[in-house]
C-alpha positions in Angstrom: -81.1 -127.4 136.9 -80.6 -128.7 140.4 -79.9 -132.4 140.3 -81.9 -134.7 142.5 -82.2 -138.5 142.8 -85.9 -138.5 142.0 -85.2 -136.8 138.7 -82.8 -139.4 137.7 -84.7 -142.6 138.5 -87.8 -144.4 137.1 -90.5 -145.0 139.7 -92.4 -148.3 139.7 -95.9 -148.1 141.3 -97.0 -151.2 143.2 -100.6 -151.9 144.2 -99.8 -154.3 147.0 -103.2 -156.0 147.1 -102.7 -157.2 143.5 -98.9 -157.6 143.2 -98.0 -161.0 144.8 -99.7 -163.1 147.4 -97.1 -164.9 149.7 -99.4 -166.4 152.3 -102.1 -168.1 150.2 -105.1 -165.9 151.1 -105.7 -164.4 147.6 -104.5 -161.0 148.7 -101.1 -159.5 147.7 -98.9 -158.6 150.6 -95.6 -157.1 151.7 -93.7 -160.4 151.7 -94.9 -161.0 148.2 -93.3 -157.7 147.1 -90.0 -158.8 148.7 -90.2 -162.0 146.6 -90.1 -159.8 143.5 -87.4 -157.3 144.3 -85.0 -159.2 142.0 -87.4 -158.5 139.2 -87.5 -154.8 140.0 -83.7 -154.7 140.0 -83.6 -156.5 136.7 -86.0 -154.0 135.2 -83.9 -151.1 136.3 -86.2 -149.1 138.4 -84.7 -147.1 141.3 -87.7 -146.2 143.3 -91.0 -147.9 144.4 -94.2 -146.1 145.2 -96.5 -148.2 147.4 -100.2 -147.7 147.4 -101.4 -147.4 151.0 -100.4 -150.2 153.3 -101.7 -148.6 156.5 -104.4 -150.2 158.7 -107.7 -149.7 157.0 -111.2 -151.2 156.9 -110.9 -150.9 153.1 -114.0 -149.1 152.2 -111.9 -147.5 149.5 -109.0 -150.0 149.2 -106.7 -148.4 151.8 -107.5 -144.8 151.0 -109.5 -144.8 154.2 -106.8 -144.9 156.9 -107.8 -146.2 160.3 -104.3 -146.0 161.8 -101.4 -144.1 160.1 -98.8 -146.0 162.0 -99.9 -149.6 161.8 -99.7 -151.9 158.8 -102.9 -153.4 157.3 -103.2 -157.0 158.7 -103.9 -158.4 155.2 -100.6 -157.0 154.0 -98.5 -158.2 157.0 -96.8 -156.5 159.9 -94.5 -153.6 160.7 -91.7 -156.1 160.9 -92.5 -157.1 157.3 -92.5 -153.5 156.2 -89.2 -152.9 157.9 -87.8 -155.9 156.0 -89.2 -154.6 152.7 -87.6 -151.2 153.3 -84.3 -152.8 154.2 -84.2 -155.1 151.1 -85.2 -152.3 148.8 -82.5 -150.0 150.1 -79.9 -152.8 150.0 -80.7 -153.1 146.3 -80.4 -149.3 145.6 -84.2 -148.8 145.4 -85.9 -145.9 147.2 -89.3 -146.3 148.9 -92.1 -143.8 148.4 -95.2 -144.1 150.7 -98.7 -143.1 149.7 -100.2 -140.8 152.2 -103.9 -139.6 152.6 -104.3 -136.6 154.8 -107.4 -134.9 153.2 -109.5 -137.5 155.0 -109.3 -140.5 157.3 -111.4 -143.5 157.9 -114.5 -143.0 160.1 -113.0 -145.8 162.2 -109.9 -143.7 163.0 -109.8 -143.0 166.7 -109.8 -139.2 165.9 -113.2 -139.5 164.3 -114.5 -142.0 166.8 -113.8 -139.5 169.5 -115.0 -136.6 167.3 -118.5 -138.1 167.1 -119.0 -138.5 170.8 -120.0 -134.9 171.6 -119.9 -131.3 170.5 -117.2 -130.4 173.0 -115.0 -133.5 172.5 -111.3 -132.4 172.1 -111.3 -134.1 168.7 -114.5 -132.5 167.4 -112.6 -129.9 165.5 -110.4 -132.4 163.8 -113.2 -132.8 161.2 -115.6 -130.5 159.4 -118.9 -130.6 161.3 -121.8 -128.2 160.6 -125.5 -127.7 161.5 -128.0 -128.5 158.9 -130.3 -126.1 157.2 -134.0 -126.9 157.7 -133.3 -130.6 158.3 -131.1 -130.6 155.2 -127.4 -130.7 154.5 -125.3 -127.6 155.3 -124.8 -127.0 151.6 -125.5 -128.6 148.2 -122.1 -130.1 147.6 -121.9 -133.6 146.1 -119.0 -136.0 146.7 -116.9 -138.0 144.3 -118.7 -141.2 145.3 -122.1 -140.3 146.6 -124.9 -137.8 145.7 -124.3 -135.7 148.9 -121.0 -134.8 150.5 -122.6 -134.7 153.9 -123.7 -137.4 156.4 -126.0 -136.8 159.3 -125.1 -137.8 162.8 -128.1 -138.2 165.1 -126.2 -138.1 168.4 -125.0 -134.6 168.0 -127.5 -133.4 165.4 -124.8 -132.2 163.0 -123.5 -133.3 159.6 -119.9 -134.1 158.7 -118.2 -133.4 155.3 -116.9 -136.3 153.2 -115.7 -135.5 149.6 -115.3 -139.2 149.0 -117.3 -142.0 150.7 -119.3 -141.7 153.8 -116.6 -143.7 155.6 -114.0 -141.1 154.6 -114.7 -137.9 156.6 -112.6 -134.9 155.6 -110.0 -133.6 158.1 -110.2 -130.0 159.2 -106.9 -128.4 158.2 -107.9 -125.1 159.8 -107.1 -126.8 163.1 -103.4 -126.2 164.0 -103.4 -129.1 166.5 -104.5 -131.5 163.8 -101.9 -130.2 161.4 -99.2 -130.7 164.0 -100.3 -134.3 164.6 -100.0 -134.9 160.8 -96.6 -133.4 160.6 -95.3 -135.5 163.6 -96.7 -138.6 161.9 -95.0 -137.8 158.6 -91.7 -137.2 160.4 -91.9 -140.6 162.3 -92.2 -142.3 158.9 -89.2 -140.3 157.6 -87.3 -141.3 160.8 -88.0 -144.9 159.9 -86.2 -144.4 156.6 -88.8 -143.8 153.9 -87.6 -141.7 151.0 -90.7 -139.7 150.2 -94.5 -139.5 149.8 -97.1 -139.4 147.2 -99.8 -137.1 148.7 -103.3 -138.2 147.9 -105.6 -135.3 146.6 -103.4 -132.9 148.6 -104.8 -129.8 146.8 -108.2 -130.5 148.4 -107.2 -130.0 152.0 -108.2 -126.3 152.1 -111.9 -125.5 151.8 -113.4 -122.1 151.0 -114.3 -120.3 154.2 -118.0 -120.5 154.9 -118.5 -123.6 152.7 -120.8 -121.8 150.2 -123.2 -123.6 147.9 -121.9 -124.7 144.6 -123.3 -123.0 141.5 -122.5 -125.4 138.7 -125.8 -126.9 137.4 -127.5 -125.1 140.3 -130.8 -126.6 139.4 -129.5 -130.0 140.6 -130.1 -131.0 144.2 -126.4 -131.7 144.7 -123.6 -129.9 142.9 -120.0 -130.9 142.4 -118.3 -127.8 143.8 -114.6 -128.1 143.2 -114.4 -124.3 142.9 -114.9 -124.3 146.7 -112.7 -127.2 147.7 -109.8 -127.4 145.2 -106.8 -125.1 144.9 -108.1 -122.7 147.6 -105.9 -119.8 148.8 -105.0 -121.4 152.1 -103.5 -124.4 150.3 -100.1 -122.7 149.8 -100.0 -121.8 153.5 -100.6 -125.4 154.5 -98.1 -126.7 152.0 -95.5 -124.2 153.1 -96.0 -125.2 156.7 -95.8 -128.9 155.9 -92.6 -128.3 153.8 -91.0 -126.5 156.7 -92.0 -129.0 159.3 -91.4 -132.2 157.4 -89.5 -132.0 154.1 -86.8 -129.2 154.6 -83.3 -130.5 155.0 -84.2 -134.0 154.0 -83.1 -135.8 150.8 -86.6 -136.8 150.0 -89.3 -136.5 147.3 -92.9 -135.3 147.6 -95.3 -135.6 144.7 -98.9 -134.4 145.1 -102.0 -135.8 143.4 -103.8 -132.6 142.3 -107.1 -132.9 140.6 -108.4 -129.7 138.9 -104.9 -128.2 138.7 -104.2 -126.4 135.5 -101.1 -125.1 133.6 -102.1 -121.6 134.8 -102.1 -122.3 138.6 -99.7 -125.3 138.9 -96.7 -123.1 139.8 -98.5 -121.9 142.9 -97.8 -125.3 144.5 -94.7 -126.3 142.6 -92.5 -123.3 142.9 -89.1 -122.1 143.8 -89.7 -123.1 147.4 -90.6 -126.6 146.3 -93.8 -126.8 148.2 -94.3 -130.0 146.2 -91.5 -131.4 144.1 -93.9 -132.7 141.4 -97.6 -133.0 140.8 -99.9 -135.6 139.2 -102.3 -133.5 137.1 -105.4 -134.9 135.6 -105.6 -133.3 132.2 -104.3 -136.3 130.4 -106.5 -138.6 132.5 -109.6 -136.6 131.4 -108.7 -136.4 127.7 -111.1 -139.2 126.6 -114.1 -138.1 128.7 -116.7 -135.6 127.7 -118.3 -133.7 130.6 -117.2 -136.4 133.0 -115.2 -139.6 133.2 -117.8 -142.1 132.0 -118.9 -140.4 128.7 -116.0 -141.9 126.7 -114.8 -140.2 123.5 -112.0 -141.2 121.1 -108.4 -140.4 121.9 -107.4 -137.2 120.0 -103.7 -137.3 119.0 -103.3 -133.6 118.3 -105.1 -132.7 121.5 -102.8 -135.1 123.4 -99.6 -133.5 121.8 -100.6 -130.0 122.6 -101.5 -130.9 126.1 -98.2 -132.6 126.9 -96.3 -129.8 125.3 -98.1 -127.2 127.4 -97.2 -129.0 130.6 -93.6 -129.4 129.5 -93.5 -125.6 129.2 -95.6 -124.8 132.3 -93.4 -126.6 134.9 -89.7 -127.0 135.3 -90.2 -130.6 136.2 -93.1 -133.0 135.4 -94.4 -136.3 136.5 -94.9 -138.7 133.5 -97.5 -141.4 133.8 -99.9 -143.2 131.5 -101.9 -145.0 134.2 -102.1 -145.8 137.9 -104.4 -147.7 140.3 -107.3 -145.2 139.5 -107.0 -145.5 135.7 -107.7 -148.1 133.0 -104.8 -150.0 131.3 -102.6 -147.8 129.1 -102.5 -150.0 126.0 -106.3 -150.5 126.0 -107.0 -146.8 126.5 -104.4 -145.1 124.3 -103.1 -147.9 122.1 -104.7 -150.9 120.5 -105.3 -154.2 122.2 -107.4 -155.7 119.3 -104.6 -158.1 118.3 -101.4 -159.4 119.8 -99.3 -157.6 117.2 -101.0 -154.2 117.7 -100.9 -154.6 121.5 -97.2 -155.3 121.5 -96.2 -152.5 119.1 -98.5 -149.8 120.5 -97.4 -150.6 124.1 -93.8 -150.1 123.1 -94.6 -146.9 121.2 -96.6 -145.4 124.1 -93.7 -146.2 126.5 -91.2 -144.2 124.3 -93.7 -141.4 123.5 -94.3 -140.5 127.2 -91.3 -141.6 129.2 -88.6 -139.8 127.2 -90.3 -136.5 127.9 -88.7 -134.3 130.6 -89.7 -135.4 134.0 -89.8 -138.4 136.4 -91.4 -141.5 134.9 -93.9 -143.5 136.9 -94.6 -147.0 135.6 -97.6 -148.8 137.0 -97.3 -152.5 137.6 -98.1 -154.5 134.5 -97.6 -151.6 132.1 -94.2 -153.0 131.3 -95.8 -156.2 129.9 -98.7 -154.5 128.2 -101.5 -155.7 130.5 -104.9 -154.8 129.2 -108.4 -153.9 130.5 -110.7 -156.7 131.6 -114.0 -157.8 130.1 -115.9 -158.0 133.3 -119.1 -159.8 132.8 -121.2 -159.2 135.9 -121.6 -156.8 138.8 -120.4 -159.5 141.2 -116.9 -159.2 139.7 -116.6 -155.5 140.4 -114.8 -154.4 143.6 -114.3 -150.7 143.2 -116.5 -148.5 145.3 -116.8 -145.8 142.6 -117.9 -148.3 139.9 -120.3 -150.0 142.4 -122.0 -146.7 143.2 -122.1 -145.8 139.5 -123.9 -149.1 138.7 -126.3 -148.5 141.6 -127.2 -145.0 140.3 -127.5 -146.5 136.7 -130.0 -149.2 137.9 -132.1 -146.5 139.6 -131.9 -144.2 136.6 -132.2 -146.9 133.9 -128.9 -146.3 132.1 -127.2 -149.6 132.9 -125.8 -150.2 129.4 -124.2 -146.7 129.4 -122.7 -147.4 132.8 -121.3 -150.8 131.8 -119.6 -149.3 128.7 -118.0 -146.7 130.9 -116.8 -149.2 133.5 -115.4 -151.6 130.9 -113.4 -148.7 129.4 -112.6 -146.5 132.4 -113.4 -148.4 135.6 -110.6 -148.5 138.2 -110.8 -152.3 138.6 -109.2 -152.6 135.2 -105.9 -151.6 136.8 -106.4 -153.7 140.0 -106.6 -157.2 138.7 -103.6 -159.4 139.8 -100.2 -158.9 138.3 -99.7 -161.6 135.6 -96.4 -163.4 136.5 -96.7 -166.6 134.5 -99.2 -168.9 132.8 -99.9 -171.1 135.9 -103.2 -171.0 137.8 -104.2 -167.5 138.9 -101.3 -166.1 136.8 -98.7 -167.0 139.4 -100.2 -164.3 141.7 -101.6 -166.7 144.2 -102.4 -170.4 144.5 -106.0 -169.7 145.6 -108.9 -167.7 144.2 -107.8 -164.0 144.5 -109.8 -161.1 145.9 -110.6 -159.9 142.3 -110.6 -162.0 139.1 -107.4 -162.5 137.0 -107.6 -161.2 133.5 -108.3 -164.3 131.3 -105.5 -163.3 128.9 -102.8 -164.1 131.4 -101.8 -167.3 129.5 -100.7 -165.0 126.7 -99.6 -161.9 128.6 -97.3 -162.6 131.5 -93.8 -161.8 132.8 -92.4 -165.4 132.5 -93.1 -165.7 128.8 -91.9 -162.2 128.0 -88.7 -162.8 129.9 -87.9 -165.5 127.3 -88.7 -163.2 124.3 -86.2 -160.6 123.6 -88.7 -158.8 121.4 -91.4 -158.6 124.1 -92.8 -155.4 125.7 -91.0 -156.3 128.9 -87.5 -156.4 127.3 -88.3 -153.2 125.4 -89.2 -151.4 128.6 -86.0 -152.6 130.2 -84.1 -151.0 127.3 -86.2 -147.9 127.6 -85.5 -147.5 131.3 -81.8 -148.1 130.7 -81.7 -145.5 127.9 -83.5 -142.8 129.9 -81.6 -143.2 133.1 -78.1 -143.4 131.5 -78.4 -140.2 129.5 -78.0 -136.7 130.9 -79.7 -135.3 127.9 -82.8 -137.6 128.4 -82.9 -136.6 132.1 -82.0 -133.0 132.3 -81.8 -132.0 128.7 -84.0 -129.4 126.9 -87.3 -130.4 125.3 -88.3 -129.1 121.9 -91.2 -130.1 119.6 -90.9 -130.9 115.9 -93.7 -130.7 113.4 -96.3 -130.0 116.1 -99.3 -129.9 113.7 -98.7 -133.4 112.3 -101.9 -135.3 113.0 -100.2 -138.7 113.1 -96.8 -138.3 114.6 -95.5 -137.1 118.0 -91.9 -135.9 117.4 -89.6 -134.1 119.8 -86.0 -133.7 120.8 -84.1 -133.9 124.0 -80.6 -132.4 124.1 -77.8 -131.1 126.3 -74.5 -129.6 125.3 -73.1 -133.0 124.1 -75.9 -134.9 122.4 -79.3 -134.8 120.9 -82.0 -137.5 120.9 -84.9 -137.3 118.4 -88.0 -139.2 119.4 -90.4 -140.1 116.6 -93.7 -141.9 117.3 -96.3 -142.9 114.7 -99.4 -142.9 117.0 -101.7 -144.5 114.5 -102.3 -148.1 113.4 -101.7 -147.1 109.8 -98.5 -146.9 107.8 -97.5 -143.3 107.5 -94.8 -141.6 105.4 -92.8 -139.0 107.4 -91.7 -135.9 105.6 -88.9 -134.6 107.8 -85.3 -133.4 107.5 -83.1 -136.1 106.2 -80.4 -135.3 108.7 -82.6 -136.6 111.5 -83.2 -140.0 109.9 -79.5 -140.4 109.0 -78.5 -140.6 112.7 -78.0 -143.7 114.8 -81.1 -145.5 116.0 -80.7 -146.4 119.6 -84.2 -147.7 120.3 -87.0 -148.9 118.0 -89.8 -151.4 117.9 -89.2 -152.4 114.2 -86.2 -153.1 112.1 -86.9 -150.3 109.7 -85.0 -147.2 108.5 -87.2 -145.9 105.7 -89.4 -142.8 105.6 -92.4 -145.1 105.9 -93.3 -145.6 109.5 -95.2 -148.9 110.2 -98.2 -149.1 112.5 -97.4 -147.7 116.0 -93.7 -147.5 115.0 -91.3 -145.6 117.2 -87.7 -144.8 116.7 -85.2 -142.9 118.9 -82.2 -141.4 117.1 -79.1 -140.2 118.7 -76.8 -137.4 117.4 -73.5 -136.5 119.0 -72.8 -132.8 118.8 -69.5 -131.9 117.1 
């Protein structure tokens, strides 16, 4: 397998707004990130993925970009960004930018011009259509609103927005627009960034003619991903972007790709490396029934078979438990009902996922086992998706159902401030922050875990060191063991010199493991209990190492 730096490092995702406030305004910023570089170095990560820091009106927390080449004022200046990039590189840490090119903000100058007239030079930068009998051009719904279309009185046409009304979709059929995007990407590369995470990149191609959706066709608006996700022209656009931007650069490009499957993923992650990796959503959808908000229990066997299928489907995977759009890992897939269970399940989950084959992405706070937040009122919610869901719930009289979904799956769970210490506002800021701090920060924080060698934080440091220092755990083969065991996830990673056996009891109950004695007789190189018996304690994980003779 071809060796690449992005295969050999662990990536740490930073949500700048909630990482560290340096200027006392309650909002995290770039200088705050710089303050914590020593922490990242200590942890052992070798790349940082920044959520969007571009100029934005923040309708969707930076995913509505107003200017691709200006830094959001709340986060600092371009000089601050340049300093951050310099300091990261000085410490051997790569910088991955988050880029949104499926849509822009409606305040971007392209769209401001596009709205002015039917014959404006920027009109075709976006997807405009005439309505049908004073109604939308088709029946598509968006991720955030009932209709994916918004009417513009001035030109008597509608524009498409798959997300909020302030996020109009860009028209990738326009070669002039595509060229502008490629030039912008190259200017960031020329500044020295090391790669991009491409937001919903597999939605940029829409089905010609924009036909009506047919799912639940009796509904007024229909979610029509069959017409806007993984369309045939997508590979053309990605091939062109690769040729114009990524070829002959030592960089990394990972695409966020909702609706992708093990059957079609190789069409965008192939031998030509259109995308180096993808973020698929199958794991993120595992505890939802017919949608995100209808929460069902986590199924261990389903999880194992899913992860195995992706290990087989792609030559290289992205490995992540959570991100800025998902609830906290230990609350969702582990057990945060007690301090003991939280600590042990957080450690087990870290081993379970991050020693699989692929690049590990750790979301800020995962390494200390941060949990979901018990939000108590609508006034505490900041996420546009949750706000719209509550609005719909109030109109439809299903508020209790909505609150249950938001408390378990709402995006704000991941966006509360990083818990640095037990001082006021968790050491994130010395003023009231933009979103509440999780009340459990007195117990769960970096400073206290730094002092405790048995903490989740110290365990993650050992885990990162183990993975990145072993060729077998980076490039080695993956093989499952006892796949039908309902309680354990067991697999091996091996190269020509050594074998690692990873064993995880994914339940909160003691379980006896019936397995070959020769595995359990090997050296334990990482574990969350001091235990060598066949009886695995609640959420116990062990990693065994065997040297090939």
